[in-house]
C-alpha atoms as a printed R data frame, in Angstrom:
    type eleno elety resid chain resno       x        y       z
1   ATOM     1    CA   MET     A     1 170.678 -127.786 -46.617
2   ATOM     2    CA   LEU     A     2 173.287 -126.903 -49.191
3   ATOM     3    CA   LEU     A     3 173.023 -124.850 -52.353
4   ATOM     4    CA   GLU     A     4 174.616 -126.016 -55.574
5   ATOM     5    CA   ALA     A     5 177.065 -123.772 -57.397
6   ATOM     6    CA   SER     A     6 174.378 -122.938 -59.941
7   ATOM     7    CA   GLY     A     7 172.471 -121.183 -57.186
8   ATOM     8    CA   SER     A     8 169.371 -123.424 -57.210
9   ATOM     9    CA   ALA     A     9 168.276 -125.228 -54.036
10  ATOM    10    CA   ALA     A    10 169.826 -128.674 -53.482
11  ATOM    11    CA   SER     A    11 167.540 -131.688 -53.102
12  ATOM    12    CA   VAL     A    12 167.188 -133.406 -49.755
13  ATOM    13    CA   ASN     A    13 168.322 -137.033 -49.444
14  ATOM    14    CA   PRO     A    14 166.360 -138.685 -46.626
15  ATOM    15    CA   SER     A    15 168.956 -141.402 -46.263
16  ATOM    16    CA   THR     A    16 171.469 -138.883 -45.014
17  ATOM    17    CA   LEU     A    17 169.098 -137.755 -42.281
18  ATOM    18    CA   THR     A    18 167.844 -141.095 -40.870
19  ATOM    19    CA   PRO     A    19 169.466 -144.433 -40.174
20  ATOM    20    CA   PRO     A    20 169.116 -147.001 -42.992
21  ATOM    21    CA   HIS     A    21 166.998 -149.300 -40.886
22  ATOM    22    CA   LYS     A    22 164.385 -146.580 -40.191
23  ATOM    23    CA   LYS     A    23 162.592 -145.480 -43.360
24  ATOM    24    CA   THR     A    24 161.152 -142.153 -42.178
25  ATOM    25    CA   ARG     A    25 159.699 -139.909 -44.837
26  ATOM    26    CA   VAL     A    26 161.101 -136.383 -44.724
27  ATOM    27    CA   THR     A    27 158.595 -133.590 -45.478
28  ATOM    28    CA   GLU     A    28 158.860 -129.781 -45.496
29  ATOM    29    CA   SER     A    29 156.317 -127.249 -44.402
30  ATOM    30    CA   GLN     A    30 154.673 -125.068 -47.033
31  ATOM    31    CA   HIS     A    31 156.590 -122.092 -45.650
32  ATOM    32    CA   ALA     A    32 159.922 -123.878 -46.050
33  ATOM    33    CA   LYS     A    33 159.082 -124.891 -49.609
34  ATOM    34    CA   LYS     A    34 158.195 -121.347 -50.526
35  ATOM    35    CA   ARG     A    35 161.389 -120.077 -48.939
36  ATOM    36    CA   MET     A    36 163.496 -122.548 -50.898
37  ATOM    37    CA   ARG     A    37 161.822 -121.605 -54.167
38  ATOM    38    CA   THR     A    38 162.362 -117.910 -53.469
39  ATOM    39    CA   LEU     A    39 166.007 -118.473 -52.603
40  ATOM    40    CA   ALA     A    40 166.604 -120.504 -55.720
41  ATOM    41    CA   HIS     A    41 164.861 -117.930 -57.860
42  ATOM    42    CA   SER     A    42 166.907 -115.049 -56.478
43  ATOM    43    CA   ARG     A    43 170.246 -116.782 -56.937
44  ATOM    44    CA   ALA     A    44 169.725 -118.334 -60.344
45  ATOM    45    CA   PRO     A    45 171.059 -116.539 -63.427
46  ATOM    46    CA   HIS     A    46 168.466 -114.335 -65.120
47  ATOM    47    CA   SER     A    47 168.652 -116.441 -68.251
48  ATOM    48    CA   ALA     A    48 167.652 -119.523 -66.280
49  ATOM    49    CA   ILE     A    49 164.514 -117.996 -64.793
50  ATOM    50    CA   ALA     A    50 161.564 -118.685 -66.986
51  ATOM    51    CA   GLY     A    51 159.008 -115.969 -67.455
52  ATOM    52    CA   THR     A    52 161.105 -113.120 -66.027
53  ATOM    53    CA   HIS     A    53 161.417 -109.717 -67.663
54  ATOM    54    CA   SER     A    54 164.679 -108.201 -68.737
55  ATOM    55    CA   VAL     A    55 166.492 -105.857 -66.356
56  ATOM    56    CA   ALA     A    56 165.585 -102.864 -68.515
57  ATOM    57    CA   ALA     A    57 161.930 -103.837 -68.532
58  ATOM    58    CA   ARG     A    58 161.851 -104.191 -64.753
59  ATOM    59    CA   TYR     A    59 163.495 -100.815 -64.243
60  ATOM    60    CA   SER     A    60 161.034  -99.288 -66.693
61  ATOM    61    CA   ARG     A    61 158.113 -100.752 -64.763
62  ATOM    62    CA   ALA     A    62 159.490  -99.416 -61.483
63  ATOM    63    CA   SER     A    63 160.032  -95.960 -62.921
64  ATOM    64    CA   ARG     A    64 156.358  -95.692 -63.795
65  ATOM    65    CA   HIS     A    65 155.618  -95.636 -60.072
66  ATOM    66    CA   HIS     A    66 158.182  -92.902 -59.316
67  ATOM    67    CA   TYR     A    67 156.737  -89.433 -58.717
68  ATOM    68    CA   TYR     A    68 158.320  -86.566 -60.631
69  ATOM    69    CA   GLU     A    69 157.247  -83.116 -59.494
70  ATOM    70    CA   ARG     A    70 156.339  -80.805 -62.349
71  ATOM    71    CA   PHE     A    71 156.936  -77.069 -62.067
72  ATOM    72    CA   HIS     A    72 155.116  -74.354 -63.962
73  ATOM    73    CA   THR     A    73 157.117  -71.291 -62.877
74  ATOM    74    CA   SER     A    74 160.425  -70.260 -64.425
75  ATOM    75    CA   SER     A    75 163.452  -69.839 -62.187
76  ATOM    76    CA   PHE     A    76 164.691  -66.996 -64.364
77  ATOM    77    CA   ALA     A    77 163.455  -63.508 -65.202
78  ATOM    78    CA   SER     A    78 164.780  -60.535 -67.147
79  ATOM    79    CA   ASP     A    79 162.832  -57.590 -65.721
80  ATOM    80    CA   ILE     A    80 163.078  -58.020 -61.972
81  ATOM    81    CA   THR     A    81 163.903  -54.364 -61.243
82  ATOM    82    CA   GLU     A    82 161.149  -52.865 -63.406
83  ATOM    83    CA   GLY     A    83 159.066  -50.387 -61.409
84  ATOM    84    CA   ASP     A    84 161.381  -50.344 -58.365
85  ATOM    85    CA   VAL     A    85 161.487  -47.052 -56.427
86  ATOM    86    CA   THR     A    86 165.151  -46.516 -55.595
87  ATOM    87    CA   ASP     A    87 165.821  -42.849 -54.776
88  ATOM    88    CA   GLY     A    88 166.016  -43.485 -51.027
89  ATOM    89    CA   GLU     A    89 168.042  -46.697 -51.167
90  ATOM    90    CA   ASP     A    90 171.728  -47.162 -50.478
91  ATOM    91    CA   PRO     A    91 173.289  -47.346 -53.968
92  ATOM    92    CA   VAL     A    92 176.153  -49.636 -52.964
93  ATOM    93    CA   VAL     A    93 173.868  -52.125 -51.231
94  ATOM    94    CA   ARG     A    94 171.349  -52.065 -54.067
95  ATOM    95    CA   GLN     A    95 173.964  -52.682 -56.756
96  ATOM    96    CA   ALA     A    96 175.504  -55.503 -54.719
97  ATOM    97    CA   ALA     A    97 172.072  -57.133 -54.463
98  ATOM    98    CA   ILE     A    98 171.303  -56.745 -58.170
99  ATOM    99    CA   ASP     A    99 174.645  -58.194 -59.221
100 ATOM   100    CA   ALA     A   100 174.273  -61.113 -56.835
101 ATOM   101    CA   LEU     A   101 170.717  -61.967 -57.906
102 ATOM   102    CA   GLY     A   102 171.550  -61.894 -61.619
103 ATOM   103    CA   ASN     A   103 168.739  -63.314 -63.733
104 ATOM   104    CA   MET     A   104 167.173  -65.442 -61.008
105 ATOM   105    CA   ASN     A   105 163.454  -65.005 -60.464
106 ATOM   106    CA   GLY     A   106 163.537  -63.603 -56.955
107 ATOM   107    CA   THR     A   107 163.956  -60.679 -54.611
108 ATOM   108    CA   VAL     A   108 166.619  -59.434 -52.231
109 ATOM   109    CA   VAL     A   109 165.747  -57.276 -49.217
110 ATOM   110    CA   ALA     A   110 168.580  -55.689 -47.206
111 ATOM   111    CA   ILE     A   111 167.863  -54.100 -43.817
112 ATOM   112    CA   GLU     A   112 169.857  -52.075 -41.311
113 ATOM   113    CA   PRO     A   113 169.260  -54.044 -38.080
114 ATOM   114    CA   THR     A   114 169.866  -51.099 -35.739
115 ATOM   115    CA   SER     A   115 166.992  -49.083 -37.211
116 ATOM   116    CA   GLY     A   116 164.727  -51.131 -39.472
117 ATOM   117    CA   ARG     A   117 165.661  -49.042 -42.501
118 ATOM   118    CA   VAL     A   118 165.354  -50.945 -45.775
119 ATOM   119    CA   LEU     A   119 168.654  -50.266 -47.514
120 ATOM   120    CA   ALA     A   120 167.645  -52.004 -50.739
121 ATOM   121    CA   MET     A   121 164.652  -53.898 -52.040
122 ATOM   122    CA   VAL     A   122 165.268  -55.496 -55.432
123 ATOM   123    CA   ASN     A   123 162.181  -56.684 -57.318
124 ATOM   124    CA   GLN     A   124 159.735  -54.791 -55.142
125 ATOM   125    CA   ARG     A   125 156.704  -56.380 -56.789
126 ATOM   126    CA   LEU     A   126 157.727  -59.750 -55.381
127 ATOM   127    CA   ALA     A   127 159.018  -58.440 -52.052
128 ATOM   128    CA   LEU     A   128 155.694  -56.688 -51.364
129 ATOM   129    CA   SER     A   129 153.507  -59.548 -52.585
130 ATOM   130    CA   SER     A   130 151.273  -61.750 -50.440
131 ATOM   131    CA   GLY     A   131 154.251  -63.958 -49.670
132 ATOM   132    CA   ALA     A   132 154.776  -67.687 -49.879
133 ATOM   133    CA   GLN     A   133 155.165  -70.765 -47.741
134 ATOM   134    CA   PRO     A   134 158.158  -70.070 -45.485
135 ATOM   135    CA   CYS     A   135 159.481  -73.629 -45.790
136 ATOM   136    CA   SER     A   136 162.200  -74.342 -43.228
137 ATOM   137    CA   THR     A   137 162.757  -70.689 -42.300
138 ATOM   138    CA   ILE     A   138 159.726  -71.136 -40.011
139 ATOM   139    CA   LYS     A   139 162.069  -73.139 -37.790
140 ATOM   140    CA   LEU     A   140 163.538  -69.874 -36.485
141 ATOM   141    CA   SER     A   141 160.183  -68.864 -35.024
142 ATOM   142    CA   VAL     A   142 159.557  -72.356 -33.626
143 ATOM   143    CA   ALA     A   143 163.021  -72.551 -32.064
144 ATOM   144    CA   LEU     A   144 162.591  -69.173 -30.367
145 ATOM   145    CA   ALA     A   145 159.187  -70.239 -29.059
146 ATOM   146    CA   ALA     A   146 160.527  -73.522 -27.660
147 ATOM   147    CA   LEU     A   147 163.545  -71.838 -26.063
148 ATOM   148    CA   SER     A   148 161.363  -69.104 -24.556
149 ATOM   149    CA   GLU     A   149 158.957  -71.668 -23.120
150 ATOM   150    CA   GLY     A   150 161.756  -73.798 -21.686
151 ATOM   151    CA   VAL     A   151 160.661  -76.811 -23.725
152 ATOM   152    CA   ILE     A   152 164.236  -77.227 -24.946
153 ATOM   153    CA   ASP     A   153 167.640  -75.678 -24.560
154 ATOM   154    CA   GLU     A   154 170.506  -75.723 -27.005
155 ATOM   155    CA   GLN     A   155 171.686  -79.186 -25.987
156 ATOM   156    CA   THR     A   156 168.373  -80.915 -25.222
157 ATOM   157    CA   PRO     A   157 168.377  -84.238 -27.098
158 ATOM   158    CA   VAL     A   158 165.103  -84.705 -28.965
159 ATOM   159    CA   SER     A   159 164.105  -88.180 -30.117
160 ATOM   160    CA   LEU     A   160 163.831  -88.588 -33.874
161 ATOM   161    CA   GLY     A   161 162.613  -92.182 -33.664
162 ATOM   162    CA   GLY     A   162 164.409  -95.315 -32.577
163 ATOM   163    CA   ARG     A   163 167.706  -94.475 -30.918
164 ATOM   164    CA   SER     A   164 168.325  -91.339 -32.952
165 ATOM   165    CA   ARG     A   165 168.664  -88.066 -31.025
166 ATOM   166    CA   MET     A   166 169.542  -84.512 -32.050
167 ATOM   167    CA   ASN     A   167 170.014  -81.153 -30.346
168 ATOM   168    CA   LEU     A   168 168.933  -77.697 -31.514
169 ATOM   169    CA   THR     A   169 172.283  -76.636 -32.958
170 ATOM   170    CA   GLU     A   170 172.479  -79.638 -35.273
171 ATOM   171    CA   ALA     A   171 168.767  -79.481 -36.102
172 ATOM   172    CA   LEU     A   172 169.031  -75.859 -37.265
173 ATOM   173    CA   ALA     A   173 172.324  -76.410 -39.070
174 ATOM   174    CA   HIS     A   174 170.965  -79.378 -41.020
175 ATOM   175    CA   SER     A   175 167.323  -78.214 -41.066
176 ATOM   176    CA   ASN     A   176 166.058  -81.455 -39.565
177 ATOM   177    CA   ASN     A   177 162.306  -81.765 -40.056
178 ATOM   178    CA   ALA     A   178 161.687  -84.584 -37.567
179 ATOM   179    CA   TYR     A   179 163.248  -82.503 -34.784
180 ATOM   180    CA   PHE     A   180 160.963  -79.536 -35.346
181 ATOM   181    CA   GLU     A   181 157.915  -81.712 -35.827
182 ATOM   182    CA   ALA     A   182 158.569  -83.198 -32.375
183 ATOM   183    CA   VAL     A   183 159.168  -79.765 -30.839
184 ATOM   184    CA   GLY     A   184 156.009  -78.426 -32.459
185 ATOM   185    CA   ARG     A   185 153.972  -81.230 -30.930
186 ATOM   186    CA   LYS     A   186 155.434  -80.474 -27.503
187 ATOM   187    CA   LEU     A   187 154.583  -76.779 -27.841
188 ATOM   188    CA   GLY     A   188 151.103  -77.249 -29.261
189 ATOM   189    CA   PHE     A   189 149.386  -75.008 -31.764
190 ATOM   190    CA   GLU     A   190 148.304  -72.260 -29.363
191 ATOM   191    CA   LYS     A   191 151.850  -71.494 -28.230
192 ATOM   192    CA   VAL     A   192 153.269  -71.828 -31.729
193 ATOM   193    CA   GLN     A   193 150.680  -69.362 -32.995
194 ATOM   194    CA   TYR     A   194 151.165  -66.946 -30.087
195 ATOM   195    CA   TYR     A   195 154.895  -66.630 -30.624
196 ATOM   196    CA   ALA     A   196 154.541  -66.423 -34.402
197 ATOM   197    CA   HIS     A   197 152.284  -63.390 -33.970
198 ATOM   198    CA   GLN     A   198 154.698  -61.867 -31.460
199 ATOM   199    CA   PHE     A   199 157.484  -62.240 -34.019
200 ATOM   200    CA   GLY     A   200 155.435  -60.419 -36.662
201 ATOM   201    CA   LEU     A   201 153.865  -63.160 -38.770
202 ATOM   202    CA   GLY     A   202 150.334  -62.430 -39.900
203 ATOM   203    CA   GLU     A   203 150.764  -58.637 -39.723
204 ATOM   204    CA   LEU     A   204 152.355  -55.916 -41.817
205 ATOM   205    CA   ALA     A   205 156.097  -55.673 -41.248
206 ATOM   206    CA   GLY     A   206 156.489  -52.224 -42.774
207 ATOM   207    CA   TYR     A   207 155.473  -48.748 -41.751
208 ATOM   208    CA   HIS     A   208 153.399  -47.201 -44.537
209 ATOM   209    CA   ILE     A   209 155.185  -49.070 -47.324
210 ATOM   210    CA   PRO     A   210 152.897  -48.734 -50.363
211 ATOM   211    CA   GLY     A   211 151.724  -52.041 -51.775
212 ATOM   212    CA   GLU     A   212 152.865  -54.226 -48.885
213 ATOM   213    CA   GLN     A   213 150.654  -57.247 -48.236
214 ATOM   214    CA   VAL     A   214 150.200  -59.058 -44.970
215 ATOM   215    CA   GLY     A   215 150.592  -62.754 -45.767
216 ATOM   216    CA   THR     A   216 148.579  -65.261 -43.732
217 ATOM   217    CA   TYR     A   217 148.876  -67.165 -40.488
218 ATOM   218    CA   PRO     A   218 146.085  -69.640 -39.700
219 ATOM   219    CA   GLU     A   219 143.786  -68.969 -36.758
220 ATOM   220    CA   GLU     A   220 143.573  -72.685 -36.085
221 ATOM   221    CA   GLU     A   221 145.747  -75.727 -36.611
222 ATOM   222    CA   ILE     A   222 145.737  -77.065 -40.155
223 ATOM   223    CA   PRO     A   223 143.998  -80.455 -40.650
224 ATOM   224    CA   ALA     A   224 145.763  -83.614 -39.554
225 ATOM   225    CA   LYS     A   225 145.746  -84.910 -43.141
226 ATOM   226    CA   LEU     A   226 148.003  -81.958 -44.023
227 ATOM   227    CA   GLY     A   227 150.300  -82.683 -41.102
228 ATOM   228    CA   GLY     A   228 148.793  -80.543 -38.354
229 ATOM   229    CA   VAL     A   229 151.071  -78.506 -36.125
230 ATOM   230    CA   SER     A   230 154.022  -80.783 -36.990
231 ATOM   231    CA   LYS     A   231 154.134  -79.687 -40.628
232 ATOM   232    CA   MET     A   232 153.440  -76.088 -39.669
233 ATOM   233    CA   CYS     A   233 156.611  -76.178 -37.557
234 ATOM   234    CA   SER     A   234 158.857  -78.012 -40.030
235 ATOM   235    CA   PHE     A   235 157.727  -76.768 -43.465
236 ATOM   236    CA   GLY     A   236 155.507  -73.799 -42.656
237 ATOM   237    CA   GLU     A   237 152.551  -75.696 -44.112
238 ATOM   238    CA   GLY     A   238 149.433  -73.512 -44.310
239 ATOM   239    CA   ILE     A   239 151.417  -70.292 -43.667
240 ATOM   240    CA   SER     A   240 152.208  -67.485 -46.103
241 ATOM   241    CA   MET     A   241 155.125  -65.290 -45.059
242 ATOM   242    CA   THR     A   242 156.552  -62.243 -46.847
243 ATOM   243    CA   PRO     A   243 160.257  -61.429 -47.268
244 ATOM   244    CA   LEU     A   244 159.691  -58.305 -45.149
245 ATOM   245    CA   GLN     A   245 158.213  -60.314 -42.277
246 ATOM   246    CA   LEU     A   246 161.157  -62.700 -42.289
247 ATOM   247    CA   GLY     A   247 163.556  -59.764 -42.530
248 ATOM   248    CA   ALA     A   248 161.966  -58.059 -39.517
249 ATOM   249    CA   LEU     A   249 162.264  -61.259 -37.444
250 ATOM   250    CA   VAL     A   250 165.927  -61.802 -38.326
251 ATOM   251    CA   THR     A   251 166.573  -58.108 -37.594
252 ATOM   252    CA   ALA     A   252 165.231  -58.673 -34.076
253 ATOM   253    CA   ILE     A   253 167.429  -61.748 -33.673
254 ATOM   254    CA   SER     A   254 170.512  -59.836 -34.803
255 ATOM   255    CA   ASN     A   255 169.956  -56.794 -32.561
256 ATOM   256    CA   GLY     A   256 168.941  -58.561 -29.363
257 ATOM   257    CA   GLY     A   257 165.153  -58.453 -29.533
258 ATOM   258    CA   THR     A   258 163.948  -55.122 -30.948
259 ATOM   259    CA   LEU     A   259 161.270  -55.661 -33.575
260 ATOM   260    CA   TYR     A   260 161.268  -52.559 -35.753
261 ATOM   261    CA   TYR     A   261 158.712  -51.388 -38.228
262 ATOM   262    CA   LEU     A   262 160.571  -51.663 -41.510
263 ATOM   263    CA   GLN     A   263 160.746  -48.351 -43.362
264 ATOM   264    CA   HIS     A   264 161.658  -47.874 -46.996
265 ATOM   265    CA   PRO     A   265 162.683  -44.282 -47.709
266 ATOM   266    CA   THR     A   266 161.846  -43.259 -51.265
267 ATOM   267    CA   THR     A   267 163.561  -39.844 -51.469
268 ATOM   268    CA   PRO     A   268 166.844  -38.314 -50.276
269 ATOM   269    CA   GLU     A   269 164.795  -36.081 -47.959
270 ATOM   270    CA   ALA     A   270 163.194  -39.134 -46.352
271 ATOM   271    CA   VAL     A   271 166.655  -40.565 -45.738
272 ATOM   272    CA   ALA     A   272 167.858  -37.330 -44.150
273 ATOM   273    CA   ASN     A   273 164.843  -37.211 -41.821
274 ATOM   274    CA   PHE     A   274 164.717  -40.927 -41.087
275 ATOM   275    CA   GLN     A   275 163.593  -41.921 -37.587
276 ATOM   276    CA   PRO     A   276 163.406  -45.581 -36.459
277 ATOM   277    CA   ARG     A   277 160.070  -46.845 -35.163
278 ATOM   278    CA   ILE     A   278 159.849  -49.702 -32.712
279 ATOM   279    CA   LYS     A   279 156.926  -52.087 -33.034
280 ATOM   280    CA   ARG     A   280 157.694  -53.969 -29.796
281 ATOM   281    CA   HIS     A   281 160.488  -55.457 -27.745
282 ATOM   282    CA   LEU     A   282 160.767  -59.246 -27.794
283 ATOM   283    CA   ASP     A   283 161.977  -61.042 -24.686
284 ATOM   284    CA   ILE     A   284 164.392  -63.242 -26.602
285 ATOM   285    CA   GLU     A   285 167.811  -61.829 -25.748
286 ATOM   286    CA   PRO     A   286 168.669  -64.614 -23.227
287 ATOM   287    CA   VAL     A   287 168.017  -67.360 -25.799
288 ATOM   288    CA   ILE     A   288 169.527  -65.741 -28.890
289 ATOM   289    CA   PRO     A   289 173.015  -67.254 -28.265
290 ATOM   290    CA   GLU     A   290 171.443  -70.736 -28.252
291 ATOM   291    CA   LEU     A   291 169.721  -70.002 -31.557
292 ATOM   292    CA   SER     A   292 172.772  -68.329 -33.082
293 ATOM   293    CA   ASP     A   293 174.964  -71.413 -32.797
294 ATOM   294    CA   GLY     A   294 172.606  -73.308 -35.100
295 ATOM   295    CA   MET     A   295 172.421  -70.426 -37.582
296 ATOM   296    CA   ALA     A   296 176.209  -70.216 -37.623
297 ATOM   297    CA   GLY     A   297 176.413  -73.977 -38.089
298 ATOM   298    CA   ALA     A   298 174.113  -73.772 -41.109
299 ATOM   299    CA   VAL     A   299 176.653  -71.536 -42.858
300 ATOM   300    CA   GLU     A   300 179.762  -73.291 -41.574
301 ATOM   301    CA   TYR     A   301 178.805  -76.885 -42.364
302 ATOM   302    CA   GLY     A   302 175.054  -77.180 -42.899
303 ATOM   303    CA   THR     A   303 172.415  -76.340 -45.487
304 ATOM   304    CA   ALA     A   304 173.729  -72.787 -46.075
305 ATOM   305    CA   ARG     A   305 177.389  -73.634 -46.590
306 ATOM   306    CA   SER     A   306 177.096  -72.427 -50.209
307 ATOM   307    CA   VAL     A   307 177.527  -68.919 -48.748
308 ATOM   308    CA   ARG     A   308 181.163  -69.852 -48.322
309 ATOM   309    CA   LEU     A   309 181.615  -70.468 -52.031
310 ATOM   310    CA   ASN     A   310 181.908  -66.701 -52.337
311 ATOM   311    CA   PHE     A   311 182.486  -65.235 -48.890
312 ATOM   312    CA   ASN     A   312 184.560  -66.295 -45.865
313 ATOM   313    CA   GLU     A   313 185.918  -63.048 -44.470
314 ATOM   314    CA   GLU     A   314 183.153  -62.297 -41.956
315 ATOM   315    CA   SER     A   315 180.858  -64.388 -39.773
316 ATOM   316    CA   ILE     A   316 177.461  -64.929 -41.404
317 ATOM   317    CA   LEU     A   317 174.544  -66.530 -39.553
318 ATOM   318    CA   GLY     A   318 171.473  -67.722 -41.430
319 ATOM   319    CA   LYS     A   319 168.723  -70.206 -42.201
320 ATOM   320    CA   THR     A   320 167.669  -71.760 -45.509
321 ATOM   321    CA   GLY     A   321 164.284  -73.003 -46.651
322 ATOM   322    CA   THR     A   322 163.161  -75.099 -49.628
323 ATOM   323    CA   CYS     A   323 159.681  -76.362 -50.492
324 ATOM   324    CA   SER     A   324 157.127  -76.228 -53.295
325 ATOM   325    CA   HIS     A   325 153.450  -75.539 -53.756
326 ATOM   326    CA   ALA     A   326 151.126  -75.756 -56.752
327 ATOM   327    CA   GLY     A   327 153.885  -76.145 -59.338
328 ATOM   328    CA   THR     A   328 156.259  -73.526 -57.903
329 ATOM   329    CA   ARG     A   329 159.374  -74.193 -55.856
330 ATOM   330    CA   PHE     A   330 160.508  -71.674 -53.236
331 ATOM   331    CA   GLY     A   331 164.035  -71.023 -52.050
332 ATOM   332    CA   TRP     A   332 164.675  -68.877 -48.968
333 ATOM   333    CA   PHE     A   333 167.742  -67.674 -47.152
334 ATOM   334    CA   ALA     A   334 167.650  -65.159 -44.306
335 ATOM   335    CA   SER     A   335 170.914  -64.089 -42.698
336 ATOM   336    CA   TYR     A   336 172.875  -61.374 -40.989
337 ATOM   337    CA   ALA     A   337 176.515  -60.366 -40.861
338 ATOM   338    CA   ASN     A   338 177.689  -60.851 -37.282
339 ATOM   339    CA   THR     A   339 180.014  -57.856 -37.239
340 ATOM   340    CA   ASP     A   340 180.346  -54.594 -35.321
341 ATOM   341    CA   ILE     A   341 180.715  -52.645 -38.570
342 ATOM   342    CA   GLY     A   342 178.517  -52.737 -41.651
343 ATOM   343    CA   ARG     A   343 175.636  -54.454 -39.859
344 ATOM   344    CA   ILE     A   344 173.148  -55.786 -42.352
345 ATOM   345    CA   VAL     A   345 170.305  -58.311 -42.551
346 ATOM   346    CA   THR     A   346 169.660  -59.942 -45.917
347 ATOM   347    CA   VAL     A   347 166.671  -61.950 -47.113
348 ATOM   348    CA   VAL     A   348 166.873  -63.741 -50.461
349 ATOM   349    CA   PHE     A   349 163.646  -65.254 -51.753
350 ATOM   350    CA   LEU     A   350 163.500  -67.214 -55.025
351 ATOM   351    CA   GLN     A   351 160.639  -68.844 -56.870
352 ATOM   352    CA   GLY     A   352 160.680  -71.103 -59.926
353 ATOM   353    CA   GLY     A   353 161.424  -74.715 -60.783
354 ATOM   354    CA   ARG     A   354 164.231  -77.185 -60.161
355 ATOM   355    CA   PRO     A   355 167.088  -74.597 -60.155
356 ATOM   356    CA   THR     A   356 165.353  -72.870 -57.234
357 ATOM   357    CA   PHE     A   357 166.143  -74.003 -53.676
358 ATOM   358    CA   GLY     A   358 167.433  -72.697 -50.357
359 ATOM   359    CA   PRO     A   359 171.151  -73.352 -50.907
360 ATOM   360    CA   LYS     A   360 170.938  -71.374 -54.166
361 ATOM   361    CA   ALA     A   361 169.492  -68.442 -52.228
362 ATOM   362    CA   ALA     A   362 172.386  -68.801 -49.766
363 ATOM   363    CA   GLU     A   363 174.866  -68.753 -52.638
364 ATOM   364    CA   ILE     A   364 173.331  -65.500 -53.883
365 ATOM   365    CA   ALA     A   365 173.621  -64.002 -50.401
366 ATOM   366    CA   GLY     A   366 177.288  -65.012 -50.365
367 ATOM   367    CA   ARG     A   367 177.839  -63.155 -53.636
368 ATOM   368    CA   MET     A   368 176.135  -60.098 -52.186
369 ATOM   369    CA   TYR     A   369 178.305  -60.133 -49.062
370 ATOM   370    CA   ARG     A   370 181.350  -60.510 -51.305
371 ATOM   371    CA   ASN     A   371 180.277  -57.446 -53.327
372 ATOM   372    CA   LEU     A   372 179.765  -55.423 -50.157
373 ATOM   373    CA   TYR     A   373 183.103  -56.528 -48.751
374 ATOM   374    CA   ASP     A   374 184.890  -55.557 -51.952
375 ATOM   375    CA   HIS     A   375 183.341  -52.081 -51.579
376 ATOM   376    CA   ASN     A   376 184.700  -51.801 -48.018
377 ATOM   377    CA   PHE     A   377 181.252  -52.113 -46.463
378 ATOM   378    CA   PHE     A   378 182.658  -54.016 -43.480
379 ATOM   379    CA   VAL     A   379 185.546  -51.596 -42.863
380 ATOM   380    CA   ALA     A   380 185.323  -48.940 -40.140
381 ATOM   381    CA   GLY     A   381 184.482  -45.468 -41.415
382 ATOM   382    CA   THR     A   382 183.682  -46.514 -44.983
383 ATOM   383    CA   ALA     A   383 180.125  -47.838 -44.800
384 ATOM   384    CA   GLU     A   384 177.762  -45.876 -46.984
385 ATOM   385    CA   PHE     A   385 175.324  -45.183 -44.153
386 ATOM   386    CA   THR     A   386 175.723  -44.143 -40.534
387 ATOM   387    CA   PRO     A   387 174.084  -45.599 -37.426
388 ATOM   388    CA   ALA     A   388 170.565  -44.393 -36.837
389 ATOM   389    CA   GLU     A   389 169.588  -41.763 -34.305
390 ATOM   390    CA   PRO     A   390 168.113  -42.940 -30.992
391 ATOM   391    CA   VAL     A   391 164.954  -44.848 -31.698
392 ATOM   392    CA   GLN     A   392 161.476  -43.480 -31.083
393 ATOM   393    CA   LYS     A   393 158.719  -45.916 -30.262
394 ATOM   394    CA   ALA     A   394 155.659  -45.659 -32.471
395 ATOM   395    CA   SER     A   395 152.596  -44.245 -30.749
396 ATOM   396    CA   SER     A   396 149.679  -46.511 -29.913
397 ATOM   397    CA   ALA     A   397 147.592  -44.744 -32.562
398 ATOM   398    CA   THR     A   398 150.245  -45.484 -35.163
399 ATOM   399    CA   GLN     A   399 150.405  -49.132 -34.116
400 ATOM   400    CA   GLN     A   400 146.630  -49.456 -34.477
401 ATOM   401    CA   GLN     A   401 146.939  -48.303 -38.094
402 ATOM   402    CA   GLN     A   402 149.102  -51.309 -38.805
């Protein structure tokens, strides 16, 4: 059948389909008739279609079915440092964090990864709160669990549906949810939970830090209607993690597997007498290089590339996270400077509305690293603090207090 230039369906001439001497009636099935009407309708000019709405009206009708998330928390604040205890903090690191954070509603926690000393904690009320959904930063814990269990290695292709495949490096760099949902299902809740507890989730990260809260990690898998273990492993659904807990985990990643109690000195005397305290050693050193490639990729070309808007001089490895809950959006970025000098772990956590998201937290971290670099933090012999004394493991009695 042919279509006329006007776009409507052409009529069928039976005489062109049968010999003149054989008068056979040509009929169409109901399906064919409907198809022809639909085709004619779609190709005819709008003005020629009776009973149709205008383009604007149709777009308006469609927009009524589009979901717009509403936020009730501001992304900005003016008193984020009020009440902070700062006498034991590194002044250069603290000022770099304050300048980088600006007026964003958030917190910055900076940690020395060779000791667990908190060098700066800006907006301590938020940093020591009950935490928030970890969003995609939970993927660090899940990746370490899967690597430790031998479920995957760095190059294992994981099916994302159809013919699509992805390996760990790309999945971390681009924060692919389908990848980690599949890995979470392979691990199962019991193993995911076990490793999360080993990495410090669901317990205090600090050693006698006043006001610190513990966050939450479920004792059982969240209901299937909320996504089950898949959503726990991709978005951190059902989990509440604190900036200190995330900072302690990334500290262990950066130093080869030592999970320190984080300590926040509050006086010059406490700094002078500082002694690191080990919570436990994690058997993750063999798999850290496989994890690190994905964290480096996130900064080089993935979700955390906004770090590079401000800082390119040193290698930064990190992981972003963005999600929302009950009218508040969260933006996370946890990272460390992969250098021999000026070693530092940084956690940026933001809360608010639409201006709040993981790449914004990464941008803030980039500004902080730039500030530190401009103050010669990454130059030999000029860092404001010295490496810690040999570590002392906390006694069993001390650990039970935690």
